[in-house]
C-alpha positions in Angstrom: -0.1 0.3 0.2 1.7 3.6 -0.9 1.3 7.1 0.8 -2.1 8.2 -0.2 -3.1 10.3 2.6 -1.5 13.6 3.6 1.9 14.2 4.0 3.6 13.9 7.5 3.9 17.8 7.8 0.0 18.7 7.3 -0.6 15.4 9.6 0.4 17.0 12.5 -2.0 19.7 12.3 -5.0 17.9 10.9 -8.1 18.2 12.9 -11.3 16.5 12.7 -14.1 18.8 10.7 -17.1 17.2 12.1 -18.5 19.4 15.0 -19.4 17.4 18.2 -23.1 16.9 19.3 -24.0 19.6 21.9 -25.2 16.8 24.2 -22.3 14.6 23.7 -21.4 14.3 27.7 -24.9 14.0 28.5 -25.1 11.0 26.1 -22.4 9.2 27.8 -23.3 10.1 31.4 -26.8 8.7 30.7 -25.4 5.5 29.4 -22.9 5.5 31.8 -25.4 5.5 34.8 -27.8 3.3 33.5 -25.2 0.4 33.0 -24.0 1.5 36.9 -27.5 0.8 37.8 -27.5 -2.6 36.7 -24.4 -4.0 38.1 -24.3 -7.1 39.6 -20.9 -8.6 41.3 -18.6 -9.8 39.2 -17.6 -13.5 39.0 -14.0 -14.7 38.8 -13.7 -18.0 38.7 -10.1 -20.0 38.5 -9.0 -21.0 35.3 -6.8 -24.0 34.2 -4.6 -23.5 37.5 -2.1 -26.2 36.7 -1.5 -25.3 33.2 -0.2 -21.7 33.7 1.6 -22.7 37.0 3.0 -19.2 38.2 0.4 -16.8 36.9 -3.5 -16.9 38.4 -5.7 -16.9 35.8 -9.8 -16.2 36.2 -12.7 -16.6 33.9 -14.3 -13.3 34.1 -18.1 -12.3 34.1 -19.0 -8.4 34.7 -21.8 -6.4 34.3 -21.3 -4.0 30.7 -23.8 -1.8 29.0 -27.5 -2.4 30.2 -26.4 -4.9 32.6 -25.7 -7.2 30.0 -23.4 -10.2 31.1 -19.3 -9.5 29.4 -16.5 -11.9 29.8 -13.0 -11.5 30.2 -10.0 -12.6 31.4 -8.0 -11.7 34.6 -4.2 -12.8 35.1 -1.5 -12.0 37.4 0.9 -13.2 39.0 0.1 -16.4 41.5 0.2 -15.8 45.7 0.3 -11.9 45.1 -0.8 -10.3 48.2 -0.4 -6.4 47.4 -2.4 -4.3 44.9 -0.7 -4.3 41.1 -0.5 -1.7 38.4 -3.1 -2.9 35.7 -3.2 -3.3 31.9 -6.6 -3.3 30.6 -6.7 -4.7 27.4 -9.3 -4.5 24.6 -9.5 -6.4 21.1 -9.4 -5.9 17.4 -12.1 -5.6 15.2 -13.7 -9.2 15.0 -12.1 -10.8 17.6 -12.8 -12.0 21.1 -10.7 -12.5 24.2 -9.5 -15.6 22.8 -7.6 -17.7 25.3 -5.3 -16.3 28.3 -1.9 -17.6 27.1 -2.1 -14.7 24.2 -2.4 -12.1 27.3 0.4 -13.6 29.5 3.3 -10.8 28.8 2.2 -8.1 31.1 1.5 -11.0 33.8 4.6 -12.9 33.6 6.3 -9.5 34.3 4.7 -9.0 37.6 1.6 -7.0 36.6 -2.1 -7.6 36.5 -4.2 -7.9 33.1 -7.6 -7.5 32.7 -9.0 -8.5 28.9 -12.6 -7.5 28.2 -14.2 -9.8 25.5 -16.3 -7.7 22.4 -19.8 -8.4 22.6 -21.2 -10.2 19.1 -17.6 -10.3 17.8 -15.0 -13.2 18.1 -16.2 -15.1 14.8 -13.6 -13.7 12.5 -9.9 -14.3 13.7 -9.8 -15.1 17.8 -12.4 -17.0 19.6 -15.1 -14.7 21.6 -17.6 -15.6 24.0 -20.1 -12.8 24.7 -23.6 -12.3 22.8 -25.0 -8.9 22.5 -28.6 -9.2 23.6 -28.9 -5.4 23.1 -28.9 -5.6 19.3 -32.5 -6.8 19.1 -34.2 -5.4 15.5 -32.6 -1.9 14.7 -33.6 -1.7 10.9 -31.2 -2.7 7.9 -27.5 -3.3 8.4 -24.5 -4.3 6.4 -22.4 -7.8 7.5 -20.4 -6.7 10.3 -21.1 -4.4 13.7 -20.3 -1.0 12.2 -23.9 -0.5 11.2 -25.9 -2.6 13.9 -28.2 0.0 15.3 -26.9 3.2 13.6 -30.1 4.9 12.6 -30.4 6.0 16.3 -27.3 7.2 18.7 -29.4 5.1 21.7 -29.3 1.9 19.9 -26.1 2.0 18.1 -23.8 -1.1 18.7 -20.7 1.0 19.7 -22.5 3.1 22.5 -22.8 -0.6 24.2 -19.3 -1.4 23.2 -17.7 1.7 25.1 -19.7 1.4 28.2 -18.3 -2.2 28.1 -15.2 -0.7 28.0 -15.4 2.0 30.7 -17.3 -1.2 33.0 -14.3 -3.2 32.2 -11.7 -0.6 33.8 -14.5 0.0 36.7 -14.5 -3.9 37.2 -10.6 -3.9 37.3 -10.1 -1.2 39.6 -12.1 -2.7 42.2 -10.7 -5.9 42.5 -8.7 -6.2 45.7 -5.3 -7.4 43.6 -5.7 -4.2 41.5 -4.0 -0.5 42.5 -6.9 1.9 41.1 -4.4 4.5 40.8 -2.4 2.6 38.5 -4.9 1.7 35.1 -3.5 1.5 31.7 -5.7 0.6 29.0 -4.5 -0.8 25.6 -5.4 -2.3 22.7 -4.5 -1.8 18.5 -7.1 -1.0 15.8 -10.6 -1.3 17.2 -9.1 -2.0 20.9 -7.2 1.2 20.3 -10.5 2.8 19.7 -11.9 1.4 22.8 -8.8 2.6 24.8 -9.2 6.1 23.6 -12.9 5.7 24.5 -12.1 4.4 28.2 -9.6 6.9 28.5 -11.7 9.8 27.5 -14.8 8.5 29.7 -13.2 7.4 32.7 -10.3 10.1 32.9 -10.7 9.6 37.3 -9.5 6.1 37.0 -7.0 5.8 33.5 -3.6 6.9 34.2 -1.7 5.5 31.1 -3.4 5.1 27.6 -1.6 2.8 24.9 -3.7 3.2 21.5 -2.1 1.6 18.5 -3.5 2.2 15.1 -6.8 3.3 16.6 -10.1 2.7 14.5 -13.2 4.9 15.2 -11.3 8.3 14.8 -12.2 11.1 12.1 -15.1 8.5 11.1 -16.8 10.5 8.5 -13.1 11.1 7.0 -12.3 7.6 7.2 -14.9 6.1 5.5 -14.3 8.2 2.2 -10.4 7.3 2.5 -10.3 3.4 3.5 -10.3 1.0 0.8 -10.1 -2.0 3.0 -13.0 -3.5 6.1 -14.0 -2.2 8.4 -15.0 1.3 7.3 -16.1 0.1 4.0 -19.1 -1.3 5.9 -20.4 2.2 6.5 -19.7 3.4 2.6 -21.1 0.3 1.3 -24.1 0.6 3.6 -24.5 4.6 2.4 -24.3 3.4 -1.3 -27.0 1.6 -0.8 -29.2 3.7 1.6 -28.1 7.4 0.4 -30.8 9.0 2.0 -29.3 8.1 5.2 -26.2 9.9 5.3 -27.0 12.7 7.4 -28.5 10.4 10.2 -25.4 7.9 10.0 -23.5 11.1 10.4 -25.1 12.2 13.5 -24.8 8.6 15.2 -21.1 8.4 14.7 -20.4 11.6 16.0 -21.1 10.6 19.3 -18.7 7.7 19.0 -15.8 9.6 17.2 -13.0 9.2 19.1 -11.3 12.1 17.7 -14.5 14.3 18.9 -13.7 12.5 22.7 -10.4 12.8 22.9 -10.1 16.3 24.4 -11.7 14.6 27.6 -8.2 12.4 27.8 -6.2 13.4 30.8 -3.9 10.9 31.1 -0.5 10.2 29.6 -1.2 8.6 25.9 1.0 6.8 23.6 -0.5 6.5 20.1 0.9 4.4 17.0 0.3 5.2 13.4 1.3 3.6 10.0 1.6 6.0 6.9 0.6 3.3 4.7 -2.1 1.7 7.0 -5.4 1.1 4.3 -7.6 0.2 7.4 -7.2 3.0 9.8 -5.9 6.1 7.8 -3.0 8.1 9.3 -5.1 11.4 9.1 -7.6 10.1 11.1 -5.5 8.7 13.9 -3.6 12.1 13.8 -6.9 13.7 14.4 -7.5 12.0 17.5 -3.8 12.4 18.8 -4.0 16.5 17.8 -7.4 16.7 20.1 -5.5 15.0 23.0 -4.5 17.9 25.5 -2.7 15.6 28.0 0.6 14.5 28.0 1.1 12.6 24.6 3.4 11.2 22.0 2.9 9.2 18.8 5.2 6.9 17.0 5.2 7.0 13.4 6.0 4.1 11.3 7.3 5.4 7.7 6.3 2.3 5.8 4.1 0.4 8.7 0.6 -0.7 7.7 -2.1 -1.9 10.1 0.5 -3.3 12.6 2.2 -2.9 16.0 5.9 -3.9 15.4 7.4 -6.0 18.4 10.0 -2.8 19.1 6.8 -0.7 19.5 5.4 -3.5 22.2 8.8 -3.3 23.8 8.7 0.7 24.2 5.2 0.2 25.5 6.3 -2.3 28.2 8.9 0.2 29.4 6.7 2.9 29.4 4.3 1.0 31.4 7.0 -0.2 33.7 8.1 3.8 34.0 4.9 5.2 34.6 3.0 2.5 36.8 5.7 -0.1 37.7 
């Protein structure tokens, strides 16, 4: 994939052109208040103790949006007595929480790890275990979840998934083996978008945000640029439903991280590939440029939609420095 977006000098000043909805804060406050009113105690069930040896792993069920049960994993060094820094991890589009072995690095380094499953996903590249009870019937949709419930901000899929992400942070913070003052959110692509959203919507809990090649940023621009899924779900949908452009634009502005990012208060590290055809570089920079807190962006001149191992090590170093 060649460089196809803005040159780097323009990326560094690019901002999202879409206006934020005037009731954006009220919209999210209502969604979170409703979810918190329906919380039940989370369940942490020990998982494969013999296999994981020095690592303790729990199969987690916690309350997400609308009180729906959401699956997760909780990993930490076995026998820990004090409260640990915790890395809350979100998954890329189409994937699920998979198995704990995929998330063992930070736990092996002495930290706690909380992994959130993505409701209604997990059938594309990694295993998931959480349905989407809130989907119901909400009109025509393109295969995938990008258009699920998109005709109304109150029924849109990502409203539920963002609330799930905040509830994952809150559930991790409440665990007795987690230091609630040392929480990092992390993920790539959709996981990166959820990290930005969680940092924006739970600024009092998130101390560090690692958002790699984040999805769901400057969305109205993204759907005119990205030649690859999942943004093309929206483009294809609007190619058929031409009369719905304004309705769709209204809905997605509530979940656009380029508009939510001004609410982030924690140290944030973002990565971006200038040859990324899934999350166009300008959309990533639109979110990055909106952040007013301490921040840094790692730019891969020849990078596509990936997180190189060297950057993963840099994240581990920063996690240890900031929270360890």
